Backbone as JSON, one array per atom type, in Angstrom:
{
  "sequence": "MKYFFLLFFAFITSTGFSQDDLLSDLMKTQDTTTELLPKKMLLTQRIFWGQKGLLRPISPLTTVNREKELKLRRGMLVTHQVLGFATLGGMIGQGIVGSRLYNAMGNDYSKLKDVHEGLGAFVNITYSTTAVMSLFAPPPLINRDKKISAIRIHKWLSVVHMSSMIATNLLADKAGDPKFKPYHRAAAYTAFASYAAAVIAIKF",
  "N": [[9.2, -78.22, -127.69], [12.49, -78.54, -128.96], [15.23, -76.38, -129.67], [18.21, -75.85, -131.41], [21.66, -74.64, -131.63], [22.94, -72.76, -134.31], [25.96, -72.61, -135.91], [28.64, -69.99, -135.91], [29.91, -68.05, -138.67], [28.24, -69.17, -140.64], [26.98, -69.82, -143.85], [24.14, -69.06, -145.96], [22.16, -71.78, -146.76], [20.55, -73.9, -149.13], [17.26, -75.13, -148.48], [14.42, -77.29, -147.95], [12.41, -75.9, -146.77], [11.83, -72.65, -145.31], [13.08, -70.53, -142.61], [11.28, -68.54, -142.18], [8.89, -69.81, -142.89], [8.72, -71.62, -140.8], [8.42, -69.83, -138.7], [5.98, -68.68, -139.33], [4.29, -70.84, -138.94], [4.62, -71.08, -136.2], [3.45, -68.73, -135.34], [0.82, -69.2, -135.87], [0.19, -71.25, -134.19], [1.04, -70.55, -131.69], [1.62, -70.78, -128.2], [1.8, -70.45, -124.61], [3.97, -72.02, -124.09], [5.62, -72.01, -126.22], [8.8, -71.46, -127.6], [10.76, -68.85, -128.75], [13.38, -68.55, -129.18], [16.53, -70.27, -129.76], [17.79, -72.86, -127.6], [20.5, -72.92, -127.2], [22.98, -70.54, -127.88], [25.41, -68.44, -129.48], [27.75, -66.64, -127.46], [27.93, -63.9, -128.04], [25.51, -63.58, -129.41], [23.7, -64.15, -127.46], [24.16, -62.1, -125.64], [23.23, -59.84, -127.04], [20.84, -60.59, -128.37], [19.5, -62.34, -126.72], [16.97, -63.5, -124.37], [16.98, -61.58, -122.38], [18.55, -59.76, -123.6], [20.7, -57.02, -124.73], [19.43, -55.65, -126.78], [16.76, -56.11, -126.47], [15.04, -54.17, -125.15], [14.39, -52.45, -127.26], [13.57, -54.15, -129.15], [11.39, -56.17, -128.43], [10.82, -59.61, -127.4], [8.94, -61.06, -129.51], [6.73, -62.78, -131.8], [6.41, -61.33, -134.16], [8.61, -59.57, -134.13], [10.63, -61.44, -134.12], [10.38, -62.52, -136.63], [11.27, -60.31, -138.15], [13.88, -60.25, -137.24], [14.91, -62.6, -138.25], [14.89, -62.04, -140.93], [16.76, -59.97, -140.91], [18.96, -61.48, -140.06], [19.29, -63.16, -142.29], [20.09, -61.26, -144.21], [22.5, -60.34, -143.08], [24.04, -62.67, -143.14], [24.24, -63.13, -145.83], [25.79, -60.9, -146.52], [28.03, -61.63, -145.02], [28.87, -63.84, -146.55], [29.5, -62.66, -149.03], [31.54, -60.81, -148.35], [33.28, -62.66, -147.38], [34.3, -63.94, -149.68], [35.54, -61.75, -150.86], [37.53, -61.25, -148.96], [39.04, -63.61, -149.21], [39.99, -63.27, -151.85], [41.59, -61.02, -151.4], [43.47, -62.14, -149.7], [44.79, -63.92, -151.4], [46.0, -62.14, -153.2], [47.62, -60.74, -151.4], [49.31, -62.84, -150.6], [50.69, -63.44, -152.95], [52.1, -61.02, -153.42], [53.5, -60.94, -151.03], [55.23, -63.18, -151.17], [56.93, -62.36, -153.19], [57.98, -60.18, -151.94], [59.76, -61.2, -149.99], [62.09, -61.74, -151.37], [62.81, -59.34, -152.53], [64.61, -56.22, -153.02], [65.95, -52.96, -152.22], [64.39, -50.27, -153.99], [62.34, -51.78, -155.09], [61.61, -53.38, -152.97], [60.55, -51.53, -151.17], [58.34, -50.58, -152.61], [56.85, -52.91, -153.01], [56.39, -53.56, -150.31], [54.68, -51.51, -149.5], [52.44, -52.08, -151.07], [51.83, -54.62, -150.1], [51.27, -54.06, -147.45], [49.01, -52.44, -147.81], [47.21, -54.27, -148.95], [47.05, -55.93, -146.79], [45.77, -54.32, -144.87], [43.28, -54.05, -146.13], [42.48, -56.82, -146.14], [42.29, -57.27, -143.35], [40.26, -55.56, -142.64], [38.0, -56.53, -144.12], [37.97, -59.16, -143.3], [37.48, -58.86, -140.48], [34.96, -57.58, -140.56], [33.5, -59.54, -141.8], [33.54, -61.54, -139.85], [32.1, -60.23, -137.84], [29.56, -60.0, -138.95], [28.64, -62.6, -138.78], [28.99, -63.35, -136.05], [27.38, -61.49, -134.64], [24.91, -61.67, -135.71], [21.33, -62.12, -135.54], [20.07, -64.95, -133.68], [19.29, -68.2, -135.07], [16.08, -69.71, -135.79], [15.71, -72.42, -135.6], [17.91, -75.24, -135.36], [19.43, -77.29, -137.71], [21.71, -78.69, -137.72], [22.98, -81.42, -136.7], [24.83, -83.43, -136.85], [28.21, -84.33, -138.0], [29.03, -82.02, -140.41], [29.15, -79.81, -143.28], [28.86, -77.31, -142.23], [29.73, -77.62, -139.57], [32.44, -78.29, -140.02], [33.24, -75.95, -141.2], [33.01, -74.27, -138.97], [34.97, -75.36, -137.2], [37.28, -74.92, -138.69], [37.28, -72.17, -138.69], [38.19, -71.5, -136.2], [40.87, -72.13, -136.46], [41.79, -70.43, -138.6], [41.24, -67.91, -137.53], [42.88, -67.79, -135.28], [45.34, -67.98, -136.56], [45.28, -65.67, -138.12], [45.45, -63.7, -136.15], [47.99, -64.28, -135.13], [49.55, -63.81, -137.41], [49.24, -61.03, -137.75], [50.37, -60.12, -135.33], [52.97, -60.8, -135.71], [53.69, -59.29, -137.9], [55.08, -56.81, -137.82], [57.57, -57.71, -137.24], [58.4, -59.16, -139.33], [60.48, -58.59, -141.05], [62.75, -59.35, -139.72], [65.08, -61.88, -139.8], [64.91, -63.91, -137.92], [62.24, -64.04, -137.12], [60.84, -64.15, -139.52], [60.23, -66.75, -140.72], [58.19, -67.72, -139.01], [56.18, -65.81, -139.27], [55.57, -66.2, -141.98], [54.69, -68.82, -141.92], [52.44, -68.61, -140.25], [50.85, -66.97, -141.81], [50.44, -68.48, -144.15], [49.07, -70.64, -143.01], [46.81, -69.37, -142.1], [45.68, -68.58, -144.59], [45.33, -71.09, -145.94], [43.57, -72.49, -144.18], [41.41, -70.73, -144.17], [40.63, -70.69, -146.86], [39.9, -73.38, -147.09], [37.76, -73.45, -145.34], [35.95, -71.81, -146.74], [35.58, -73.38, -149.07], [34.52, -75.72, -147.88], [32.0, -74.85, -146.99], [30.69, -74.13, -149.32], [30.91, -76.16, -151.16]],
  "CA": [[10.09, -78.35, -128.87], [13.85, -78.12, -128.67], [15.94, -75.67, -130.7], [19.63, -75.99, -131.23], [22.37, -73.46, -132.1], [23.56, -72.79, -135.66], [27.26, -72.02, -135.67], [29.03, -68.74, -136.52], [30.48, -68.07, -139.99], [27.48, -70.03, -141.51], [26.36, -69.19, -145.03], [22.78, -69.49, -146.22], [22.1, -72.97, -147.6], [19.17, -74.16, -149.65], [16.51, -76.17, -147.78], [13.09, -77.46, -148.5], [11.51, -74.9, -146.19], [12.59, -71.56, -144.73], [12.82, -70.16, -141.25], [10.06, -67.75, -142.21], [7.79, -70.73, -142.88], [8.62, -72.15, -139.44], [7.92, -68.81, -137.84], [4.57, -68.51, -139.64], [3.65, -71.91, -138.24], [4.59, -70.78, -134.76], [2.52, -67.62, -135.1], [-0.5, -69.78, -135.98], [-0.05, -72.19, -133.1], [1.84, -70.16, -130.51], [1.0, -70.8, -126.84], [2.77, -69.99, -123.58], [5.16, -72.89, -124.01], [6.4, -71.9, -127.44], [10.01, -70.65, -127.42], [11.12, -68.15, -130.01], [14.87, -68.54, -129.27], [17.12, -71.58, -129.52], [18.28, -73.01, -126.21], [21.93, -72.62, -127.23], [23.36, -69.47, -128.8], [26.75, -67.89, -129.25], [27.74, -65.67, -126.37], [27.59, -62.56, -128.63], [24.07, -63.53, -129.74], [22.95, -64.12, -126.2], [24.32, -60.78, -125.05], [22.46, -58.82, -127.73], [19.54, -61.06, -128.8], [18.89, -63.26, -125.79], [15.69, -63.11, -123.77], [17.25, -60.36, -121.67], [19.63, -59.13, -124.32], [20.79, -55.55, -124.76], [18.54, -55.06, -127.79], [15.35, -56.45, -126.18], [14.19, -52.98, -124.87], [13.88, -51.83, -128.5], [13.03, -55.19, -130.01], [10.84, -57.2, -127.54], [10.77, -60.95, -127.95], [7.62, -61.42, -130.02], [6.8, -63.49, -133.09], [6.58, -60.32, -135.19], [9.98, -59.09, -134.09], [11.49, -62.55, -134.5], [10.34, -62.57, -138.09], [12.15, -59.23, -138.64], [15.24, -60.63, -136.91], [15.33, -63.67, -139.16], [15.22, -61.39, -142.17], [18.04, -59.31, -140.68], [19.97, -62.52, -140.07], [19.58, -63.56, -143.67], [20.88, -60.2, -144.84], [23.88, -60.34, -142.47], [24.79, -63.84, -143.56], [24.59, -62.9, -147.24], [26.95, -60.01, -146.43], [29.17, -62.5, -144.53], [29.3, -64.62, -147.67], [30.12, -61.77, -150.08], [32.83, -60.33, -147.78], [34.18, -63.84, -147.28], [35.0, -64.11, -150.93], [36.42, -60.6, -150.98], [38.68, -61.51, -148.08], [39.82, -64.66, -149.83], [40.71, -62.64, -152.97], [42.66, -60.19, -150.83], [44.54, -63.01, -149.14], [45.55, -64.45, -152.52], [46.86, -61.05, -153.67], [48.65, -60.48, -150.37], [50.26, -63.9, -150.6], [51.54, -63.29, -154.14], [53.03, -59.91, -153.15], [54.38, -61.28, -149.9], [56.24, -64.1, -151.64], [57.9, -61.55, -153.93], [58.64, -59.28, -150.96], [60.82, -61.86, -149.28], [63.35, -61.69, -152.13], [63.02, -58.07, -153.11], [65.61, -55.37, -152.4], [65.96, -51.56, -152.64], [63.11, -49.61, -154.3], [61.32, -52.81, -155.28], [61.19, -53.83, -151.65], [59.68, -50.47, -150.62], [57.06, -50.55, -153.31], [56.1, -54.17, -152.67], [55.99, -53.52, -148.94], [53.52, -50.65, -149.42], [51.3, -52.82, -151.66], [51.55, -55.71, -149.18], [50.58, -53.47, -146.27], [47.68, -51.97, -148.23], [46.36, -55.44, -149.03], [46.9, -56.39, -145.41], [44.72, -53.49, -144.27], [42.01, -54.48, -146.76], [42.07, -58.12, -145.61], [41.94, -57.16, -141.95], [38.93, -54.91, -142.53], [36.99, -57.41, -144.66], [37.91, -60.34, -142.4], [36.81, -58.52, -139.28], [33.58, -57.36, -140.83], [32.9, -60.87, -142.11], [33.27, -62.2, -138.58], [31.05, -59.5, -137.12], [28.28, -60.32, -139.62], [28.2, -63.92, -138.26], [28.94, -63.37, -134.57], [26.36, -60.63, -134.09], [23.6, -61.89, -136.4], [20.34, -62.69, -134.59], [20.13, -66.39, -133.67], [18.32, -68.86, -135.93], [14.92, -70.21, -135.17], [15.95, -73.85, -135.34], [19.18, -75.7, -135.89], [19.32, -78.63, -138.24], [23.08, -79.2, -137.76], [23.1, -82.29, -135.56], [25.95, -84.36, -137.08], [29.3, -83.73, -138.71], [28.51, -81.45, -141.65], [29.96, -78.73, -143.85], [28.81, -76.16, -141.29], [30.63, -77.89, -138.42], [33.8, -78.22, -140.51], [33.44, -74.53, -141.37], [33.24, -73.75, -137.62], [36.27, -75.81, -136.68], [38.37, -74.24, -139.47], [37.27, -70.75, -138.32], [39.04, -71.36, -135.01], [42.24, -72.17, -136.96], [42.18, -69.26, -139.35], [41.2, -66.76, -136.66], [44.13, -67.84, -134.47], [46.48, -67.72, -137.5], [45.24, -64.27, -138.49], [45.98, -62.97, -135.02], [49.43, -64.53, -135.06], [50.15, -63.14, -138.56], [49.29, -59.62, -137.47], [51.3, -59.89, -134.27], [54.35, -60.99, -136.22], [53.85, -58.52, -139.08], [56.15, -55.81, -137.65], [58.89, -58.42, -137.09], [58.59, -60.03, -140.55], [61.79, -58.24, -141.64], [63.81, -59.99, -138.95], [65.23, -63.29, -140.25], [64.54, -64.78, -136.81], [60.79, -64.14, -137.05], [60.29, -64.29, -140.85], [59.61, -68.09, -140.95], [56.98, -67.8, -138.2], [55.22, -64.92, -139.94], [55.17, -66.84, -143.2], [53.92, -70.03, -141.56], [51.12, -68.17, -139.71], [50.11, -66.4, -142.96], [50.03, -69.61, -144.99], [48.08, -71.42, -142.26], [45.53, -68.56, -142.17], [45.11, -68.68, -145.95], [44.91, -72.47, -146.23], [42.39, -72.84, -143.37], [40.28, -69.88, -144.58], [40.18, -71.22, -148.12], [39.27, -74.65, -146.84], [36.45, -73.11, -144.77], [35.04, -71.37, -147.79], [35.27, -74.5, -149.88], [33.67, -76.64, -147.14], [30.62, -74.4, -146.88], [30.18, -73.9, -150.66], [30.89, -77.38, -151.98]],
  "C": [[11.46, -77.83, -128.55], [14.42, -77.43, -129.91], [17.45, -75.73, -130.39], [20.33, -74.79, -131.93], [23.1, -73.7, -133.42], [24.82, -71.99, -135.59], [27.55, -70.77, -136.45], [29.78, -68.97, -137.8], [29.64, -68.9, -140.94], [26.93, -69.22, -142.65], [24.93, -69.75, -145.17], [22.82, -70.72, -147.15], [20.69, -73.24, -147.99], [18.55, -75.31, -148.9], [15.14, -76.26, -148.36], [12.08, -76.5, -147.9], [12.37, -73.85, -145.5], [12.24, -71.33, -143.28], [11.56, -69.3, -141.13], [8.84, -68.62, -142.19], [7.58, -71.28, -141.48], [8.02, -71.1, -138.5], [6.42, -68.59, -138.09], [3.79, -69.59, -138.93], [3.53, -71.65, -136.73], [3.57, -69.72, -134.42], [1.08, -68.13, -135.12], [-0.85, -70.61, -134.71], [0.6, -71.85, -131.77], [0.97, -70.28, -129.24], [2.1, -70.42, -125.86], [4.0, -70.84, -123.51], [6.06, -72.72, -125.2], [7.63, -70.98, -127.17], [10.42, -70.11, -128.76], [12.67, -68.06, -130.14], [15.4, -69.96, -129.06], [17.7, -71.65, -128.11], [19.76, -72.65, -126.14], [22.21, -71.53, -128.28], [24.79, -69.1, -128.52], [26.64, -66.82, -128.15], [27.38, -64.25, -126.89], [26.11, -62.48, -128.97], [23.24, -63.46, -128.46], [23.0, -62.73, -125.54], [23.35, -59.74, -125.73], [21.01, -59.27, -128.07], [18.84, -62.02, -127.86], [17.6, -62.74, -125.17], [15.84, -61.79, -122.98], [18.39, -59.61, -122.32], [19.58, -57.63, -124.35], [19.8, -54.92, -125.74], [17.04, -55.34, -127.52], [14.51, -55.23, -125.79], [13.66, -52.34, -126.13], [13.33, -52.88, -129.44], [12.56, -56.33, -129.08], [10.72, -58.54, -128.22], [9.32, -61.33, -128.28], [7.79, -62.11, -131.37], [7.01, -62.5, -134.22], [8.02, -59.89, -135.26], [10.96, -60.21, -134.49], [11.52, -62.73, -136.02], [11.25, -61.52, -138.72], [13.58, -59.62, -138.39], [15.78, -61.71, -137.83], [15.65, -63.06, -140.54], [16.52, -60.61, -142.07], [19.17, -60.29, -140.7], [20.34, -62.97, -141.47], [20.42, -62.53, -144.39], [22.35, -60.2, -144.35], [24.68, -61.52, -142.95], [25.1, -63.78, -145.07], [25.79, -61.93, -147.32], [28.23, -60.75, -145.99], [29.72, -63.3, -145.7], [30.07, -63.78, -148.68], [31.51, -61.28, -149.55], [33.8, -61.47, -147.58], [35.0, -64.05, -148.55], [35.93, -62.97, -151.21], [37.69, -60.76, -150.17], [39.6, -62.56, -148.68], [40.61, -64.11, -151.03], [41.87, -61.77, -152.48], [43.82, -61.03, -150.3], [45.42, -63.58, -150.28], [46.51, -63.36, -153.02], [47.99, -60.75, -152.7], [49.7, -61.59, -150.34], [51.23, -63.82, -151.78], [52.57, -62.19, -153.91], [53.99, -60.26, -152.07], [55.49, -62.21, -150.3], [57.34, -63.37, -152.47], [58.68, -60.64, -152.99], [59.84, -59.88, -150.26], [62.16, -61.77, -150.02], [63.65, -60.37, -152.74], [64.03, -57.21, -152.36], [65.42, -53.93, -152.97], [64.58, -51.01, -152.87], [62.01, -50.62, -154.5], [60.77, -53.28, -153.97], [60.21, -52.82, -151.08], [58.35, -50.43, -151.28], [56.2, -51.74, -152.99], [55.55, -54.16, -151.25], [54.75, -52.64, -148.77], [52.26, -51.34, -149.97], [50.86, -53.93, -150.68], [50.8, -55.2, -147.94], [49.18, -52.97, -146.61], [46.73, -53.15, -148.36], [46.07, -56.01, -147.66], [45.79, -55.64, -144.68], [43.36, -53.87, -144.8], [41.5, -55.83, -146.2], [41.62, -58.07, -144.18], [40.52, -56.57, -141.78], [37.8, -55.88, -142.99], [36.83, -58.64, -143.77], [37.16, -60.0, -141.1], [35.3, -58.28, -139.45], [32.81, -58.63, -141.13], [32.57, -61.59, -140.79], [32.13, -61.55, -137.81], [29.65, -59.89, -137.64], [27.73, -61.68, -139.11], [28.04, -63.9, -136.74], [27.77, -62.65, -133.99], [25.02, -60.7, -134.84], [22.61, -62.45, -135.4], [20.4, -64.21, -134.74], [19.07, -66.97, -134.59], [17.1, -69.31, -135.1], [15.07, -71.69, -134.71], [17.26, -74.24, -135.95], [19.04, -77.12, -136.4], [20.7, -79.29, -138.35], [23.35, -80.1, -136.57], [24.33, -83.28, -135.66], [27.09, -83.6, -137.74], [28.83, -83.27, -140.08], [29.46, -80.38, -142.14], [30.0, -77.54, -142.89], [29.72, -76.37, -140.1], [32.09, -77.76, -138.83], [34.18, -76.72, -140.67], [33.76, -73.85, -140.0], [34.61, -74.11, -137.08], [37.42, -75.09, -137.36], [38.41, -72.75, -139.09], [38.12, -70.51, -137.07], [40.52, -71.31, -135.46], [42.63, -70.9, -137.65], [42.11, -67.98, -138.53], [42.44, -66.64, -135.81], [45.32, -67.48, -135.35], [46.46, -66.28, -137.92], [45.8, -63.37, -137.39], [47.49, -63.08, -134.95], [50.16, -63.77, -136.2], [50.28, -61.63, -138.32], [50.26, -59.24, -136.35], [52.74, -59.91, -134.73], [54.66, -60.09, -137.43], [55.02, -57.5, -138.95], [57.56, -56.43, -137.51], [59.24, -59.27, -138.3], [59.95, -59.78, -141.2], [62.97, -58.9, -140.91], [63.9, -61.45, -139.34], [64.8, -64.26, -139.18], [63.02, -65.02, -136.79], [60.13, -64.41, -138.42], [59.6, -65.65, -141.1], [58.3, -68.23, -140.22], [55.85, -66.99, -138.82], [54.66, -65.6, -141.2], [54.29, -68.05, -142.85], [52.51, -69.66, -141.04], [50.23, -67.66, -140.9], [49.59, -67.52, -143.85], [48.97, -70.47, -144.31], [46.72, -70.67, -142.28], [44.87, -68.7, -143.52], [44.54, -70.06, -146.22], [43.63, -72.86, -145.45], [41.19, -71.99, -143.77], [39.77, -70.38, -145.91], [39.44, -72.56, -147.97], [37.89, -74.43, -146.21], [35.46, -72.64, -145.79], [34.62, -72.5, -148.71], [34.32, -75.45, -149.21], [32.23, -76.18, -147.17], [29.95, -74.27, -148.28], [30.0, -75.16, -151.42], [30.7, -78.64, -151.17]]
}
């Protein structure tokens, strides 16, 4: 039986059967040829959860442990989803404050800058934690994503918004310079647009 890899930043979607059901079937019919891991995994998943992963000394690759890992995966992806919405809310607030900041002066500028930086710190923390919840979650048992789908679109958009987030942060200290301001704004808007599109793609 072949298993395929389910991409990072995936949310839990409703299906006619669960991975726990699949695992129960495997436990009933397991033989020496049964594989408990997908053939393809993210590098981070392979490092920690692969057959010789760093966590295998404390969590040997058995059907019982894989059942626990799938429950952990579900919990991490639920957290990924919740923090994803929190991050999107923070981005909206940061965008509103940022647009006012470009035209502010004097005390208003200082106050708005503090708020903008505070929201920026919040967004960076929730965004990073959201990514960690997906990148380091245990791998799925089976992948049903074989064609272009919402999950694949979500994955492609994640490359765009992650790159834009990095660029936005690198340009943040130079945002006050008229020379770099347009680039900072463009990176921030791209990060928000692609992130929002990724959330919409996976939910709708």
